[in-house]
N, C-alpha and C positions, 0 to 999 in steps of 0.2 A: 504494500500500500504506500503510495507516494505521500509527500508532505501535505499536498492540498486535500487529498482524501482524508488524511488523519485530522486535519484542521476542521474539515466539514463535519466529520463524525463527532468530534468533541463538541463543537458548537451546537450541533443538532441535539446531542444528548443532554447538554446542560440547559438548553432553552426549550426543550419539548417536555410534554407530560409523559409520565411513565406509560409503557406499553403493556404492563402486566397487571394481573389481579393480585391483591395482597391477601395472604392467609393470616398474617399478624401485621401490626403496624410496622411498615418499612420492610416487609419480607415478601418477595415475589413467590408466587405459587410453586415455581420450579427452581427455587433458589439453590437446591443441592446440585443442579446441573450447571450453575454459574461458577466457573472456576478460574477465569482469567479477567484481566482488566477490560479486554475487548468485549467479553460477554456482558460485563456490567454496563459499559457505555452503550451497547446496542439496544438495551432495554430501557435506556434513559433513567437509570436508577436514581432514586431520591431517598436518602436515609431519614429516619424519624428520630427526633430528639428523645432523650431518655424519659422526660416527663410524659411525652406523647406515647411512648412505648408502654410505660407502666400504666398510665390511665386507660389507654385503649385496650390493652390485654385484660385489665381488671374488669372493664365494662363487658367485654366479650364473655369472660368466664362467669360473671354474675348473671348475665342474661341466659346462659346455658345451665345455670344452677350447679356449676362446678366450684368446689372449694379451692380458692387460690392458694391456701396456706396448708398444704398437706403436712401433717406432723404436729400441727398446733392444736392442742386439745383443751376444751373447757373455756375458751374465750369467745364463743360465738355470740353471746348476748350483749357484751359490752366492749371488749377490747378490739375485736375484729371490726365492728362498725366504726370505731374511732380510727383505726388504721385506714379503712376504706375512705373515710371522709378526708383524711389527710392526703391520701394519694390522689383522689379526685380533685382536690384543691391545689395540687402541685406542690405540696409542702415538703420540706425536709423535716425529719422526725427526731424527737428526743424521747426515748423509751425510759421511763422511770420505774424501777422496781428492784426488789431484793434479789439475792443470788438464786439461780435456778428457776427463773420465771420466764424462760424461753425468749429473752430479748434478742440475743444474737441469732437464735433459731428463726425468729420472725424475719430478721433482715436477710438471712439466707433464703428463706422461702420467697420473699419478694424478688430477690435476684434470680432464683431458679425458675420461678413461674410467671413473672410479669415483665421480664426483659426479653425483647425479641432478639433472635440471631442477627448479627451484623457482619458485613463483608469487610475484612481488613487485609492489608498487604501482608503476605506470609512473613512470619517471624518478626512482625512489628511489636516492639515492647510497649508502644504507646497507643495500641489499637487504632492504627491509622486507617481511616476510611478514605479510599482514594478520591471519591467524588466530592470530598470537602476541599480538595485542592482548588485554588482559583483557576478559572478556565484558561487564562493566558499562560499560567504556570504549567498546567497539564499539557498544553500544546507544546510548550518549550521542552518539557521533559521527554515527550514522545518523539520529538525531533532531535533528541540528544543534544540539547543546548543547555548552557548554564542558566540557572534561574536567579534573577536579582530580586531580593525581597525588600520592598519599600515599606511594607506594613510591618509593625512590630509584633504582629500576632502570629503565634506558632500554629502552623497548620498540620504539617507532618514532619517526621524526623528526616534528618539528612540521609540516614540509611534507606528510608523509603524512597526518597528522591533518586538516590543512586540505583536502587532496585528498578525503578521505572525507566530510568535512562538506559540501563543495561539490557532490560528485557522487553521494553516497549509494551505493545498490546498483549504480549504473552505473559506479562507479569502475573504471577499466581495469586489467587484470592483464596482466603480461608474464611468460612463462616463460623463465628464463635458465639457460643450461647451465653446466657446471663451469668452462669456460675464461673465462667472464665474471665468475666469482667467484674468480679466481686473481690474486694480487698478488705481484710480485717486487720485492725490495729488495736492491740490491748495497750491502753494508755498507761505507761509506766514512766518513772522519772528519767529513764535513760533514752526515751524517745526524743529525737532531736527535730528541730525545724527542717533540717535537711532530709530527714526520713519522710517528711510530708511533701516538701516542694521540690526535692531533687538537689543535686550538688555537682560541683566540678569533679570530673572523673580523671584522676591523674594517669590512669592506665591508658585512657583514650588519648590524652595529650601526648604521652610517650610514644604510642603506636602510630598515631596519625601525624604527629608534629604540628598540631593545630595550636592556635593561640589560646591562652587560658580562658578568655571570655568569649571565644567563638562557640556558637551553639553546638558545634560538633563535639565539644568537650563535655556536654551536659549529660548527666545520668538521671533518668526520671525517678521521682519519688512516688509515694503511694497515691497521691492525688492524680498523677498522670497515668500511672499504671492501672488505675480504676476508671480510666477515661471511657465515656459512653456506658458507664455501669454504676455500681454502688460502692461507696466507701463506708464501712462500719467502724466507728470509733467507740470501742468498749471502755466504759468508765471515763467519760470525757472530763469530769472535774479534776481528775488526777493530772491532766496536762497543765503545765504552768501557764500563766497568762500570755507570755510571749509566744508560746506555741499555739495557743488558742487564737491569737490574733491572725496567724497565718491562714486560718479558715474563713475569716470574716469576708474577704473580698470574693471568695468563691460563693458564699451564701448570698451576698448582696448583689454582686455584679457578674457572677459566673466565670470569673477569671482570677489569676494570681500571677505574681512575679516571684523570682527567687532572690532578687537583690544582686545576683551575680551576672545576669544577662539582661540586655535591653529588649526583652521579649515578654509579651503577655501570653500566658497559657490558658486556654479555655477547655477545661476537662469535660464539660457536659456530663455531670454526674449527679447522683442523688446521695446526700449525706444522711446516714442514720446513726445517731449517737445514743449511747445508753448511760444511765447514771443510777447510783444507789440513792434511795430516798434521803438518807442523812446528808450526803454531799449535795444533793439537789437543793435542799432547803438551807444549806449553809451559805451565808452571804459571801460572795466573792469567789466561790469554788468554780463557778462558770461565769466568765466575765459578762457584764450586762449586755453589751452589743451582740455577743454570740447567743446568749440566752434568748434574746429577743428575735434573732433571725432564724433560729430553729422554730419554725412557726407552729408546729403541732407538738404539744407535750402530752404524752399518753402514759397513764399509770397502769402498770401490769400488776398481777397478783398471783398468789398460789391457787391451785385448784380448790374449788369449794366442795364439789361433790366427790364422794369416795370413789365412784366409778371412774371419774375423770383421772383421779390420781392413779388408779389401777391401770387404766389404759396407757397412761404415760409410762408407767413402770414396765409394762409389757413391750411398749414401743422402743424403750431405751435400753433394756437389759442386753448384755452381751453374754451369749451362751455358746460354749464350745460344742456341745452335743445335745441340742434341744430335743431330738427324737428319743433320747433315753431319759427324758424328764417328764414327770407328771407334777404339775404345780396346782395343788388344790385351790379353788377359788377362795375358800375361807382363810387359807394361809396368806394369800395375796391381800385379801381384805384386812386381815389383822395387821400386816406390815404397813399398809396405807394408813390405818387408824393410828398406829404408833406415831407416825410423822404428823398427822393432823392434830393429834392430842398435844404434841410438842409445840405446835404453833399457837396453842392457846394457854400453855402453861406459864404461870406468872413468874416462876423461877428461871425461865429461859429467856435470854435476851432476844426479844422480838424485833428490835431494831436491826439486828444482824440477819434475822430470818432463819428458817429451817428449810433447806432446799429440797426439792423433789428428788435430787440426787441421793439424799439419805434413803428414800424409799427404794430407789433403783438399786443402789449399792447393797442395801440390806437384802433385797430379793436375790441378788447374785450370791451374796454370802451364805444365805440359808440353803440355797440349792447346792452350792459347793460343799456345805457341811454334810448334807445328805449323801452327796457323792463320795466324800472323803470317808465317812463313817461306815456306810453300808454298801453303796452301789459298786464301788470299785473292788471291794474285798469279796463280796458275795455274788457279784454279777446279777444284781437286781436293778430295777428302775430307781432313779434318784427321785425320791418323793419326800419333800420337807415336811416335818411335823413340828408341833409345839415344843417337843423336847429338844429340838435343834435351835431354839430361838436365841439362846445365849451367843450364838455365832454372830449376831448383829451388833454386839458390843463394839466390834472393831470398825463398823461402818456408820454408826449413828453419831453424827457430828452436829453439835450445837454449842453455844456459849451460855454461861449462866449470868444472871443479872444481879440478884440480891445476895445469893450465897457466894462463898469463895469459889472461883472457877477452877476447881481441881478435879483430878480423876475420880476420887472417891465420891464427891458430891454429884458429879455427872452420872456416875454409875448408879447411884441410889435413885436418882430421878428417872433415869432410863428404865430401871427395873420396875418402878411404879407405873410408868407408861406402858410397858410390856404387859404387866399384870392387868391393868385396866382394859387394854385393847383385847386381850385374850378373853377376859371376863365378858365384855360386851359382845364380842363376836360369838362366843360359845352360847350365850343366853339366847341369841337370835335363833339358833338352830334348835336348842333344847326345848323351846316352847312348843315344838311340834310333837313332843312326846305326851301321850295321854296320861291322865292322872292315875288310872289303874295300872299303867305300866310303871309309873314311878313307885307305886306300892310294891309291885313285883320286884323291881330292881332293888328296893330297900331290903326286901326279904332275902334276895340273893346275896347281897353284901352283908347281911346280918348273920350269916352262918359261919362266922370267923373266916370269911373269904377275903382275899385282897387281890387287886390287879396291879401288877408291877409294870411301870412304864419306864422305858429307857431308850435313848437314841441308839444304844448298842444292841438292842434286841430287834430281831427281824419280825416281820409280820407273817412270814411263810411257815406253815406247820411242818414243812419237810426239813427245817433246820434242826441241828443237834440239841439246841437249848430247850429244856422243858418250859422255860418262861417265855417262849415266843408268843406273839399275840394270839394266833389262831388256836394254839393249845390252851391258853388261858380262857379263851372265849367258850370253850366247851363247858365250863362251869358257870357260864352266864348266858343262858338261852335267851332271856329277854333282851339283854344288851346286844346279842347277835342279831335279833330281829330288827332292833332299832337302827342298827348300822345300815341296813338296806333302805330304810325310809329316809335317813339323812342323806344317803347317796342319791336318792331320787331328787331331793331338794337341791343338792349340789349340782346335779345334772341340769335341772331347770335354770339355775343361776348361770351355769356354764353356757347354755344355749343363748341366753340374753346377752351375756358377755361377748360371745362369738359374733353376734349380730353387730354389736358396737365396734368390735375389732374390724369387721368387714366394712362397716360404714366409714371408718377412719382409714381404711386401706393399710392396715398394719400387717406386716408379714411376720407370722409367728414361726416360720421355718420348721414346722413339724412338731412344735411344742404342744403337749396335750394338758388338759386340766382335770380330766376324770378318766377312770377305767375301773368299772365296778368289779372286774375279775382280778385286778392286781392286788396282791396281798399287802404290798407296801402302802398302797393307796388306802386300803381298808384299815391298816394300822394307824394311819394319820387321822382317819375318821374316828377311830376309837378314842384317841387322845382328845379330839374335839368334844366328843360326848362326855367323857369323864370330867373335863373342865367345866362343861355345862352343869353337870350334876352337883359339882362342888360349889357352884356359884348360884344355885337356886336360892330363892328367898328363905326356904327351909332346906338347907343342904342335906343330902342323904349320905354323902361321902365326904371325906377330907383327904388331902394329899399329905402324906407324911414325908419324912426324909427319904432320899434316894428314889423318888417317884413312885411311892407305894400309895395306892388309893384304897381306902377301906372305910368301913362304917364310921359315922361320926360319933357313935356312942361307944 
């Protein structure tokens, strides 16, 4: 193609309407087939700004009834509507909440689901969209001529210009999605202004022999690496004022300078910042101009409903062998209640919060305990029980407020929370036992009989120990019948829970919650019932030392 044809193609492309239908804002229907600069020019490509992408994709998903925030659970009634309002208004966001309230997960969800794919020059560190190059510069580059920049505005990198000059219309294009244009910064004291805005790169100077303030010596910071995307700044108030100032012009004018180069950078990005409530309310932690320019301030919270906490636990747990695990619903519910009770306990520092991660990590710990004690040694399913509950001592993390914040005090409070959660959960199930069955159970335990519970005992009656659960149950026919009824209740709860799992598109990777034939699962049910019987208003049994349940009299 001669120079006149190239010039005509570029002018026609820049000055004409697109020839394609969009499937997302700024995305041609056949975008995966567009692989070169020529392909892009031939369809008269026009990119969409980040705000237009996010707003347009949100509107499309809402009209289709699709949840734009997969993985965000329990926020549908209040926080998600606030997020949507902010996005529709084109606001940068400040998410205010305690640890473990899905603030960064929300920003990731926006990046993954609401940013459109964009075409960039291959290997571009600053996400250079070629059609943002001025038309006369594009013609010069395709004609292999030097480009003289009279405007102080950065458009594309020198590397991109060289790429186009060397490869012309065959310059390769890559379409990158939102997750590739997402950058995350945890605000710590060692974060520098250069980390944000970029810096002079001594290696480039040495290799290329360029002058120190030539743009070719520039190494992009996070603001430009997140170009056409989202920059998440976690714990914004931790940034000192000088570093916060670096963000002001981006929020107000959509551009910034580095101080080292006579160039304006226009990153076209969305800033989502997070803050702890204590820092948010502390005067001066976020400088006033920045506080004002983050136009939507949205308060997050912990899950209110037990089922939401449970769903988050299942979504977030990391399991090595889920197909070998049965996680009873009542065990999951108990762990969730422990965390929720901790969030209302007056001895625990509520300013610091009690993260959902405590629930998640405790679930992983109790499953691993069942695996360690029984599953690996005896080749049975890993089924956690109440007798495994002490394993969560190592994963239950909170700070005390009134009492001395030492290990002993934390342990005492945690054990009280565990006891209360087990008590409450067990009573929910035991209320399904008929009064006449309670009498029969009392008589069975009244004949100097006892039931020994231990995490070291198996449920299977083929084991060598005479104290395994199935062997002991032969002396408690009424208890054995009640197990089947409690299993039916657990099955119904499991069905409802699975419906919620499917609605939230959570992949459980083969994890199961019930198996009425599994003896380890039945052993866990036994412990649930025994705890219920000892926590009746008029208890018929009590638990002695070493897990011995016997008549109260």
